[in-house]
N, C-alpha and C positions, 0 to 999 in steps of 0.2 A: 520646889522647882530646880534648885541647884543640883540635888541628887539625881533627878530625872534627866536633866541636861547632861550631867557627867556620864551617866550610863549610855544615853543615846550617842553622845560624842564618841565614846570608845567603840560602840557597836558599829556606827556608821563609818567612822574612820578606818577601822580594821577591815571592814567588808570592802570598802572602796580600794584599799591598798591591795588586798588579796585578789580581788577581781581584776584590778588593773595589772598586777604582776603576772597573773595567769595568762591574760591576753597579750601582755608585753613579751612573754616567752614565745608567743606565736602570732605576731601581728599580721602576718600574711594570711593566716587562717581567718582572723577577724575581718580582714579586708574582703575575703571571699564571701563572708556573711553579709557585709555591706553591699556587695555586688548583687546579692539576692534581693535585698530591699530596693535597690535601684532598678532592678529588671522590669521589663514591660508587664510581667505577670503580677507585680506588686504595686510599686508607686510610679512606674513608667518614667523613671528619671535616668534613663540609660546614659545620657550625656555626662552624668556625674561619676560614671564608672572609672574614668581616668584618674579621679581624685580618691578612689577607694583606699589605696594604700597609705598616702600621706594623711588622710582623714583618720584612718584606723590608728596610725602611730600617734597622732595628736590626741585623740580621745583617750587612749589607754595611758599615755603619760599624764594627761590631765587628771584622770581618775586617781592615779598614784599620788600626784602632788596635792590634790585636794584632800585626800585622806590623811597624808602626812601633816598638812597645814592645820587640819581640824584637830588632830591629836596634839600638835604643838600649841594651838590656840592663837596662831598668828593671823592677822588680817581677817578676824573672825566674821565681820559682816559681809565682806567680799566673798569669803570662802563659802559661807552658808548660802548666800544668794546664788552662787554658781552651782552649788550642790543641788539646790532646789530646781534650778533650770535644767540641769542635766537629768535628774531623776524624773522630772515631768516629761521630758522628751522620751526617755527610755520607757516610761510607763505607757505612753501613747503607742510606741512601737510594739511592745509586748502585748497590749490589748488588741491592737490591730491584727497581729500575728495569730493570737489565740482565737479571736472572734471569727476571722475570715479564713483561718487555717492556711495562711499564706507561707509563712516561714516557720517550719516545725521545730527549729532549734535556734533560739536567739543568739547563742554564743556568749551568754553572759559570763560564763566561767570557762570559755574555750572548750576543749575536748576533755578537760579534767572532770567536770561535773556536768552531766547532761540533765537538763530540765525540760519538761514538757512546756508548751506555750502557756498554759494556764498556771503552771507552777512558777514560770518566769514572771508572769503578770502579778501573781500573789506576792512574790518576793519584792517586786518593785512597789507595790501598794504599801507593804510594811515599811520599806525604806522611805517612801514618801511621807508617811505619818511620822516616822522618826525625825526626818529632816524638817518637817513643819514644826515639830516641838523645838528643834534647835533654832529655827528661824524666829519663833516667838520668844525664846529665852536666850538669844545669842549673847546678851550682856553677862550671862553667867559663865561664858567660856573664857577662862583665864589662861595666861601663859603657864606652860609646864616647866619651861626653862626661860632664860633671859631672852630679850628680843634679839640681841646679837647672836646668841647661839641658835636661835630659831632660824634666822636668816642663813646662817652657815649650814644648818642641817637641810634647809630647803634647797640650797645651792647644790649640796652633795646629792640630794635626791634627784634633782633635775639632771645633773651630770651622769649619775649612775643609770637613770632610766634611759637617757639618750644613748649611752654606750651599750646597754643591754639590747635596745632596739636595733642599733646598728649591727651588733654582733650576730644576733639570730637571723637577721635578714640576709647577711652575707655568708652565713654558714648554715646551721640548722638550730631548731629550738634546743635549749639546754636540757629540758625535760620533755620527753616524747610521751604524750598521753594517748596516742592513737594505737590501733591494733596492729600497726606495721612497725613497731619498735624493734630494735636490735634484740635478738634472742627469741622473738616470737615465731611460732610456727603458723604459717598461713593456713595449711589444712586444718589445724586444730582450731583456729579462730573462725573457721567456716562450718564447724560441726554443729549439728543440732542434737542435743541430748534426747535420749529415748523418752524421758519423763518431762520434756519441755511442754509448756502449755500450748494447746491448740487454739486456733481462732474461734471465738464464740460470738454468736449473734442472737438477738432476740427480735421476734417478729410481732408487730402490733397490727392486729386485724380489726377492721371496722365492720360492725354488724348493725342491723336495724330490727327491732322487735316492737310491734304495736306503735310505730311512730317514734320510738325512742332509739337513739343512736348510742351504741356502747362499743367498747374495745375489749379484745381478748389478747393476751400475750402468751406466745409459745416460744420454744427454743428451736422450732423448725417446722414441724408438721402442722397441717391445717387443723384448727380447733374443732373439737368434737361437739358441735352445736347444731342441733336439728330443728329447733323451734325459732330460728331467726334467719334473716336474709343477709347474706354477705354482700356488702356494698361494692366490692371490687377494690377497695382501698386497703393496702397493706404497707406498713413502713418497716424498714430494716435498720436496726441500730447495732453498732459494734459494742459488745459487752466487754470482751477481752481480746486484745491483739495477740496474734501468734508470736511465739518466741522468735526473735531476730538475732542471729549470731553477730558478733562484732564485725566480721567481714561477710557481707552478703551480696555484694555486687561486683566481685572480682572476676572479670572475664577477659579473654584474649581472643577476639574474633578476627577471622580472616577467611574470606570467601564463604561466609555462612557457617563456618565451623569454629568451635571453641577449643583453643590449644592450651588451656590452663593445665591440663594433666601433664602435658609435655614439659612445661616449665617446672612444675612441682615435683617431677620425678628425677630431674637432673641433679647430680651430686655436685656439679661445679658449673654454676650458671651466674650470669650477670643480667639484671633487668635494668634497662635504661628507660626512664619515663620522660615524657614531654607532653603536657596537656594541650599545648598550642604552639606550633612552630613559629608563628609570627611574633610571639611574645619573647622568644629567645633570640639572642644575638648570633650573628654568623660566627663570631669568635668562639662562642660557647659550643656551637656545633662542630667547629674545627677541633676543639679540645676533646669533645666527647667521642668523635669519630676516630681520632688518633688513639684515644684510650681504648676504644672497642677493638681496634685492629691489634693493639699490643696484647690485650687480654685474650683475644681469639687465638693468637699465636701461642699463648701459654696454656691453651687447652680449655678455656672457658667457652661455654655455649652462650651466645649473645642474643638476648631478646629485647624488643622495644615495645613499649606500651604508650599509646597516644589517643587523643580524642580529635586530632587534626583531620581535616577533610581528605578524601581520597586524592584530590588534585594536589594538595600540599604534600602528601606522602610521595606521590609520583615525582613531584619536583625535587624532593629530597633525594630520591634514588638517582635521578638524573645528575645531580650535583655531587653526591657523596658516595654513590654505589650502594650495595646491599649488605655491607658488613653488619648493619643493624636491620633486622627484619621487623617491621612495625606491625603490631596487632592493635585492633581497636578496643577501646574500653570507655566507659562512661567518664565524662570530664571530671565530675566531682570525685570519683574514685581515684583518678590519676593525681588530682591535686592533693588528696588526702595521704597518699602513700609516702611522698617525700616533698617537703616544702622547698623545692628547687625546680627550675625549668631550664634545661633538663636536670634530672637527678639520677643517681645510680644506687642500686642495691646489689649486694652479693647474697646468693642463696645456696643452700645445701639441702636438697630434697624438701624445698618449701620453707626451710628455716632461714630467717634473715640473719646473716652473720655480720653484716656491716651495711651502712648506708652513708652516702656522701652528698654534699652540696656540690654543684659544678665548680665553685671556687676552690674546693678542696681536692679536686682531681689533679 
C-alpha cells in the first residue's frame, strides 16, 4: 500500500500542478469555459457569469496548491479530502458534457492539450480512482521535507501563483497555445490539406422480413435488398469527422460581405479586436482610438473585429468616429484571438508580427 500510495501521490500531484499552471497561464480562457457551463443552454445559471473570472482564478490556484501540498505531504487529510471533492465535481461536469454533448471542450488543459468530452471524462475517472486510493491510504503520505520548509514552499507557491495570475490577466498569457500566436500565418492556419480526411457517415437501415426486423449498414447508398420491406427508419451516425483547420471561423462581415481577403492581403495592417464594447472601459477605448489614429498616420491600414451589436457599433462611431472600421465576427473567435478587450494585432500579409494587451499599448 505504501508503494501504491507513493506512486499515486506523485501522479496526482504532478497532474494537478501541470493542469493548474496551464490554466493559470490563461485564466481568462478558463473563465470563458465556465461561462459556457453557466449559460442557459447548459446549466442555466447565467447569474453566476459575473463570478466566472474570480472563480476561474480561485480554482486554478487551488489546483496548483493542492498538487504542491500533496507532493510535500503537508496537511495530508485536508488535502486529499479537497482533492476528492474537486475531482468528483469535475467528473460530474465532464460526464454531463460528454453525455449531453453540451460543452465540447472542458478546458482541462486549456488550449495546450485538446481533449474530447469522453477523453476528459475518462481522464477524470482515472484521477478519481487514484485519489480514492490516496483517501484510503492517506496515513502513508509522509513529509518529503520538514514541516517548516513545507509551509515556506506552500507560501511561495501561493505568492507565485497569485503573481502569475495577476500578470497574465493584465498583460497576455506567457505561453500562447492558440493558432493566433506571434509568427503564425492566419492563411496557413486556415488551409485544408489535399489529403485531409473527409467526413464519413454510416447509415443504419431497418427492414422487415417474415415478421422479423433487422438492420443493414451502408456508407451511403440504399441497401441492395429485394426480399424484405423497408420500414422507413434510417439512422445516421458520424464515423469520422472532417478535418478542421486550427483557424476555421475567422470572418470579417460587413453588409453581408466577408472582407477577410482584404485584411490578409495588406502588408502593413493592424487588427483591433473587441468582443463586447460594454465589457471594455471608456478609458480603454480612448487609448485604442488614439493609438489607431497614430498608426493610421504612419501608414497602417486599421481594421476592427467585434461581436458587438450593430447599435453598439453605431454608438461607437458617433462617439469616436470611423478611424476604426468594425467588422463582425463570432464572439468565441474574437475572444480567442487575443486575451484582451480591446486587443491589438500587427499583421503583414496575414502573418501576425506582434500582439498586445490594451495595458501595453
